[in-house]
KOLRO-201664 format. One record per residue (C-alpha): residue number from 1; x, y, z. Coordinates in steps of 0.02 Angstrom, whole numbers, plus 50000, padded with zeros to 5 digits. Example, Ala and Ser with C-alpha at 12.3 -4.5 7.8 and 13.67 -1.06 7.14 Angstrom:
KOLRO-201664
    i     xx     yy     zz
    1  50615  49775  50390
    2  50684  49947  50357
***
This chain:
KOLRO-201664
    i     xx     yy     zz
    1  49998  50014  50016
    2  50073  50157  49952
    3  49939  50276  50000
    4  49987  50437  50047
    5  49950  50454  50234
    6  49902  50620  50351
    7  50120  50603  50391
    8  50159  50648  50244
    9  50096  50826  50252
   10  50237  50845  50406
   11  50193  50992  50524
   12  50007  51069  50499
   13  50016  51215  50638
   14  49955  51357  50583
   15  49921  51319  50408
   16  49733  51301  50327
   17  49693  51127  50269
   18  49554  51063  50160
   19  49460  50914  50235
   20  49339  50821  50100
   21  49233  50750  50201
   22  49068  50646  50140
   23  48936  50739  50252
   24  48800  50688  50140
   25  48679  50632  50289
   26  48483  50613  50277
   27  48381  50753  50316
   28  48188  50765  50351
   29  48123  50958  50361
   30  48298  51016  50416
   31  48316  50871  50549
   32  48447  50755  50529
   33  48414  50579  50564
   34  48571  50483  50539
   35  48740  50570  50590
   36  48821  50432  50577
   37  48940  50502  50427
   38  48973  50648  50516
   39  49047  50549  50663
   40  49156  50448  50548
   41  49240  50626  50513
   42  49276  50648  50674
   43  49440  50579  50695
   44  49511  50667  50561
   45  49442  50818  50603
   46  49490  50811  50784
   47  49690  50760  50748
   48  49723  50904  50610
   49  49636  51039  50744
   50  49723  50965  50897
   51  49910  50982  50783
   52  49860  51176  50769
   53  49784  51159  50591
   54  49672  51293  50533
   55  49520  51171  50452
   56  49433  51192  50306
   57  49286  51055  50271
   58  49198  51054  50116
   59  49084  50914  50075
   60  48892  50882  49984
   61  48733  50848  50021
   62  48601  50761  49913
   63  48584  50803  49721
   64  48562  50982  49686
   65  48576  51026  49508
   66  48727  51138  49517
   67  48638  51288  49580
   68  48571  51322  49760
   69  48430  51223  49844
   70  48398  51253  50023
   71  48350  51104  50078
   72  48509  51039  50016
   73  48596  51157  50130
   74  48747  51101  50241
   75  48683  51222  50374
   76  48619  51083  50476
   77  48757  50977  50469
   78  48877  51127  50529
   79  48783  51140  50684
   80  48786  50959  50727
   81  48958  50939  50676
   82  48992  51076  50811
   83  48893  50989  50954
   84  48984  50824  50918
   85  49181  50900  50904
   86  49126  51030  51059
   87  49181  51182  50976
   88  49107  51319  50845
   89  49096  51263  50664
   90  49090  51445  50582
   91  48975  51421  50429
   92  49013  51488  50253
   93  48833  51513  50146
   94  48927  51511  49988
   95  49051  51353  49954
   96  49191  51503  49854
   97  49157  51671  49841
   98  49201  51832  49938
   99  49085  51771  50076
  100  49181  51596  50097
  101  49358  51681  50080
  102  49307  51814  50241
  103  49264  51655  50333
  104  49416  51550  50284
  105  49549  51697  50304
  106  49478  51734  50469
  107  49528  51550  50558
  108  49636  51516  50683
  109  49737  51373  50713
  110  49635  51248  50789
  111  49483  51340  50710
  112  49353  51234  50581
  113  49241  51300  50460
  114  49140  51224  50358
  115  49090  51289  50156
  116  48907  51271  50085
  117  48862  51116  49976
  118  49008  51071  49845
  119  48864  51016  49717
  120  48791  51204  49715
  121  48922  51236  49592
  122  48894  51156  49426
  123  49105  51128  49398
  124  49094  50995  49552
  125  49023  50857  49438
  126  49045  50922  49262
  127  49093  50809  49146
  128  49205  50930  49064
  129  49377  50918  49130
  130  49426  51112  49110
  131  49262  51153  49212
  132  49317  51038  49362
  133  49500  51099  49339
  134  49434  51279  49361
  135  49334  51259  49531
  136  49450  51142  49605
  137  49569  51294  49592
  138  49442  51396  49665
  139  49430  51290  49813
  140  49630  51274  49820
  141  49660  51445  49850
  142  49582  51415  50040
  143  49716  51288  50090
  144  49901  51249  50097
  145  49866  51065  50096
  146  49720  50949  50041
  147  49646  50783  50148
  148  49538  50670  50060
  149  49425  50582  50195
  150  49242  50562  50092
  151  49269  50379  50063
  152  49091  50370  49996
  153  49139  50478  49836
  154  49328  50411  49802
  155  49253  50326  49655
  156  49183  50487  49582
  157  49316  50605  49454
  158  49232  50765  49539
  159  49335  50908  49560
  160  49342  50902  49768
  161  49394  50725  49750
  162  49536  50712  49602
  163  49561  50886  49542
  164  49601  50931  49692
  165  49697  50807  49771
  166  49825  50861  49603
  167  49804  51038  49641
  168  49889  51045  49819
  169  49987  50922  49937
  170  49869  50788  49978
  171  49836  50633  50095
  172  49714  50516  50155
  173  49643  50530  50313
  174  49606  50411  50456
  175  49441  50361  50380
  176  49488  50320  50204
  177  49645  50221  50301
  178  49539  50120  50401
  179  49399  50090  50243
  180  49551  50004  50154
  181  49615  49906  50295
  182  49442  49823  50326
  183  49424  49802  50134
  184  49610  49743  50121
  185  49567  49593  50261
  186  49400  49559  50147
  187  49499  49537  49983
  188  49670  49498  50004
  189  49675  49397  50173
  190  49492  49361  50246
  191  49505  49213  50369
  192  49386  49066  50338
  193  49247  49038  50332
  194  49214  49185  50252
  195  49011  49231  50206
  196  48951  49382  50096
  197  48773  49409  50119
  198  48691  49510  49980
  199  48521  49575  49976
  200  48451  49760  49906
  201  48326  49763  49748
  202  48426  49730  49594
  203  48538  49598  49539
  204  48607  49694  49420
  205  48680  49818  49554
  206  48798  49662  49624
  207  48857  49585  49457
  208  49032  49633  49490
  209  49058  49585  49655
  210  48986  49419  49632
  211  49118  49359  49489
  212  49271  49446  49593
  213  49202  49370  49752
  214  49152  49208  49715
  215  49349  49118  49720
  216  49375  49185  49894
  217  49203  49158  49984
  218  49163  48996  50084
  219  48958  49048  50059
  220  48848  49169  49959
  221  48687  49210  50032
  222  48546  49309  49914
  223  48397  49368  49972
  224  48314  49558  49948
  225  48222  49586  49771
  226  48357  49521  49704
  227  48318  49315  49775
  228  48186  49333  49631
  229  48289  49331  49488
  230  48402  49195  49583
  231  48217  49102  49581
  232  48173  49120  49434
  233  48326  49065  49356
  234  48309  48891  49439
  235  48127  48888  49372
  236  48021  48981  49522
  237  47891  49066  49473
  238  47892  49234  49564
  239  47716  49314  49531
  240  47739  49532  49565
  241  47897  49515  49633
  242  48067  49638  49591
  243  48130  49501  49438
  244  48268  49572  49318
  245  48239  49455  49154
  246  48391  49527  49093
  247  48500  49434  49220
  248  48427  49260  49210
  249  48560  49182  49083
  250  48701  49277  49213
  251  48632  49210  49351
  252  48626  49033  49280
  253  48815  49064  49237
  254  48874  49107  49411
  255  48750  48971  49486
  256  48858  48848  49384
  257  49038  48940  49426
  258  48983  48927  49617
  259  48966  48731  49577
  260  49121  48739  49487
  261  49205  48835  49628
  262  49140  48746  49779
  263  49070  48868  49824
  264  48900  48880  49894
  265  48753  48997  49859
  266  48618  48992  49985
  267  48457  49047  49930
  268  48298  49081  50022
  269  48181  48935  50049
  270  48045  49047  50096
  271  47977  49223  50091
  272  47835  49358  50149
  273  47703  49388  49999
  274  47616  49530  50028
  275  47438  49592  49930
  276  47553  49739  49872
  277  47684  49861  49919
  278  47641  49959  50085
  279  47638  49938  50271
  280  47472  49899  50271
  281  47494  49756  50145
  282  47416  49593  50171
  283  47558  49470  50180
  284  47574  49282  50192
  285  47741  49180  50222
  286  47774  49065  50068
  287  47904  48921  50020
  288  47986  48973  49867
  289  47890  48845  49733
  290  47724  48915  49799
  291  47751  49101  49800
  292  47603  49117  49669
  293  47505  49006  49792
  294  47407  49166  49880
  295  47259  49244  49861
  296  47342  49362  49754
  297  47402  49259  49638
  298  47528  49319  49501
  299  47498  49491  49591
  300  47579  49439  49750
  301  47732  49496  49775
  302  47885  49450  49894
  303  47956  49594  50002
  304  48060  49516  50132
  305  48146  49332  50161
  306  48048  49220  50277
  307  48081  49151  50438
  308  48154  48980  50396
  309  48284  49085  50301
  310  48312  49215  50425
  311  48377  49088  50563
  312  48459  48980  50417
  313  48550  49137  50353
  314  48584  49193  50548
  315  48649  49045  50587
  316  48784  49049  50439
  317  48830  49212  50473
  318  48845  49175  50661
  319  48968  49021  50628
  320  49077  49127  50518
  321  49256  49208  50547
  322  49212  49334  50415
  323  49060  49412  50340
  324  49044  49554  50216
  325  48836  49619  50209
  326  48773  49729  50087
  327  48583  49760  50048
  328  48455  49722  50158
  329  48330  49563  50144
  330  48175  49651  50122
  331  48082  49823  50130
  332  48141  49864  50300
  333  48055  50033  50313
  334  47904  49930  50312
  335  47867  49835  50491
  336  47807  49693  50430
  337  47952  49655  50323
  338  48105  49702  50424
  339  48110  49534  50495
  340  48239  49463  50391
  341  48344  49614  50389
  342  48360  49620  50585
  343  48372  49430  50602
  344  48532  49474  50472
  345  48587  49599  50583
  346  48578  49529  50739
  347  48678  49363  50686
  348  48806  49506  50615
  349  48821  49572  50773
  350  48893  49420  50872
  351  49003  49369  50746
  352  49167  49302  50830
  353  49299  49384  50699
  354  49275  49518  50559
  355  49085  49574  50539
  356  49063  49721  50410
  357  48918  49817  50364
  358  48928  49877  50181
  359  48892  50059  50188
  360  48712  50122  50092
  361  48551  50047  50132
  362  48642  49912  50254
  363  48713  50049  50368
  364  48534  50125  50372
  365  48456  49982  50397
  366  48564  49936  50555
  367  48531  50117  50650
  368  48340  50117  50594
  369  48324  49952  50676
  370  48387  50004  50831
  371  48560  49940  50820
  372  48718  50029  50896
  373  48867  50050  50772
  374  48977  49969  50903
  375  48898  49796  50869
  376  48964  49785  50741
  377  49151  49758  50675
  378  49146  49895  50547
  379  49035  50005  50446
  380  49058  50069  50298
  381  49028  50252  50247
  382  49028  50214  50076
  383  48906  50093  49982
  384  48955  50131  49815
  385  49123  50141  49852
  386  49138  49982  49937
  387  49068  49896  49816
  388  49181  49957  49662
  389  49328  49914  49785
  390  49251  49728  49795
  391  49222  49713  49599
  392  49418  49749  49568
  393  49406  49925  49514
  394  49498  50072  49478
  395  49450  50198  49613
  396  49514  50368  49550
  397  49494  50455  49733
  398  49625  50317  49794
  399  49734  50317  49645
  400  49767  50521  49641
  401  49816  50491  49831
  402  49943  50348  49777
  403  49858  50191  49809
  404  49897  50049  49677
***
């Protein structure tokens, strides 16, 4: 590993250090509902502040279209960050411009500011490299050095991730170091038995991960909406459940490859089938060979793994030494269809080894279901970045920091 780390920046006392965090937290009417990503940024920010740096934090929030939108303002994040750090966080209502410059120039050693949403500026995500370079140059005026610590965006070639790292002396923060250590253990040196649990809606989102990890794992457990494409590939009728018909041949190919490698792909034996998508939907537990044998026939849709499957998955997870989980087992946001996800989360918290929650919806699920972060070995802050790393893909935001 040749990643440039914080130590490579030398003495930062009195220097202005720009830190790219991933503070893209969920908001409801201006209220933060999950501050996990803010908490994950604290070790790097605290270290720099304690070393006397003038810290300028930049981040995105949501998907504004290159111009300000009040609902995507980082102002609530600045307030929460200040609470967690136990010190004032100055907030700039601009990302670049006179107001931002004034706030940055007013900082003293050990003080911190947060600039407004990067994506309010079109240059951040532009497909035109020259526009990204120009925006990165404006950001670079605020700093003597750059620290990349937003793991959730390192798979994006964006101005604050890639071009800014080239414009200033740059290094990875402590969060990125921690994420890479865990991912290296999952890919290069996993302890066996090694179980991967995949869920979520689409098989197509996980094809690269399945292909890259099959030769490395002991077993692969398939739940969530993607399970119905696997079941259909084996000849089961799945009613109105989510189905990617264009992936059936690909799935059959993976099933054959797993058999050749001696890897067990474990599919559900039962599912919770509902009359429609909704928390008030009538529902029944059915075995996978009778998913259409409900009062709703071909219109019934599977919205969770069944209790028999949940118990089997939980036992497999508990008996493993390494577990990676990405994607909920069902529509966990709706009470009647949260059982499978909760069972897997509970089992993951009991693993005697490395247990990894792979970010994104999985991280949201465990917190929404009441699990504390410290019950798991690691909760990733980057669902998409984690998956691309596990696919063996090249990540621009890491390459620019020297990762090979």
